[in-house]
N, C-alpha and C positions, 0 to 999 in steps of 0.2 A: 580751485585753479592749480592745474598742476607744475611742479617747477620740474625745473631739471633733475634737481634731488627725488622727487616722489613720481615710483611709473603711475604711469596711464591706468587706472585704476584701484589703485595701492587704495586698503582700507585702514589701512595703519604709515606711520611714521619709518621708516629703518633702524634696524636694531642699534646702531645708535649713537639715538639721538640717547633714548634708556639706557644705554650705557657707556656711554664717553665722560671723561671726569671731566675733559673740557666744557661742555653743553655742560654739565654740570654745577657747573661753578659760574658760570654766569648768567645758569640760575636765578641762585639762591643769589649772586648782588644783585640780578634785575628786583628780585622782589622783597629783598632782604636790608639791603643795601641803601635806599633810595626813599625811604618814606617811612616814621614813628610808628612802632609795632605793636599794636598793645599785648602786658602781658598780664595785666591784671588789676583785679580790684583796690588806688587804696586801705581804704579800711579793712583787706587782710594782717599789715601791721599797720594796728593803732597805736604802740609803744616803742620805745627805741629798745633795739635787740632783736623783735621780731623779724619772722624773714621769712618766703618760702620761692624754691626755684624755678627758672620754667626753662624749656629747653628751644631756644631762636635758632636753626642752622645750626642745627648740631651740638655746637653751643649752650654745656649747662651756666645759667645765669642764676646769683644770686638776689632778690631783689630784697634790701632792707631799710629800716629807719634809724641811722647816726642818733648820738647822744644830746645834739638839737633838736631829734624831730621831721633832719635832713634828710631827702627820701635816696637812698644811694644802691645803687647797681656794681655787679662785681663778676668777673667773669671766677665761677666756682672752681680753682688753681689752684693750691700753693704755690710761692713764686720759687720754693727750693730746689723741691723735686715733681713737681707741678701733678702732683696729688689731687683729687675732689675733696673739699674744705666741707662740705655738707650731704651727704646720702638722700634724708630724712627730707619728705619734699615741702616741710614747714616746720618751724619750733622757735627756739628764742635762744637767741648766741645771752651769757651771763656779760653783758659791759665788753665782750671783746669774740670775738672771733680767731676760732684755734682750729692749726690743719693737725688729726690725730697722729701722724707719722712722724713727724720730726721735730715732732714742739714749736714750731713757727707761731706766733699768735699777732693781730694783727690786730688794732681797735672798730669799732664799729662804722669810721674815715675812710676804714682802710687804709693807713698807717702800718706798718713795720713797729708793734711795741716791742716786739720779742725775738733771739736768732736766737738757741738756746747755738753751743757748741763755736759761732760763728771765731773767725779768724780777728786776729789784730786788725783795725784798719779795716774793716768790714762798716759799707755803711749805710744802715740801716732808712735814711731817705732814701736811698736810689733801689727800693726795691718792695713798693706795696702792692697791695691788689689789682689786677689793671681794671681798670673801672670800663662799665660801662656807658652810653648818657643812659639818664632818664630822666623825666620829668614827670611832672601831675597832670591831665588837661581834663578842662572842663570839669 
């Protein structure tokens, strides 16, 4: 049924539906922000420190296991300068996650454990990796 926005006999949507950033943002919200998204199988990361990357809605996500064998997911962005932490699509962290730019180092639980050249009074607890909710289904 034609709407006031769709001309009679139109075979495609008006161009703004493909280019308008507000429509795109609404679609991302509708498709990715209300339900769980399957990003992979848990057997891809059998040991603590194993990881793989997944892109969801334009964001790179690290999926890993911490030292307690718990599933963890973080945005693939260092809290220092916003640099991507991992470039490879999968691999193994040697007990820690380290940014190659300035060497900020995080535990497998996402906590900041090392921040070279941090000023006096800097509180590492305020700068963990940003978490993404993750769980195992079935």
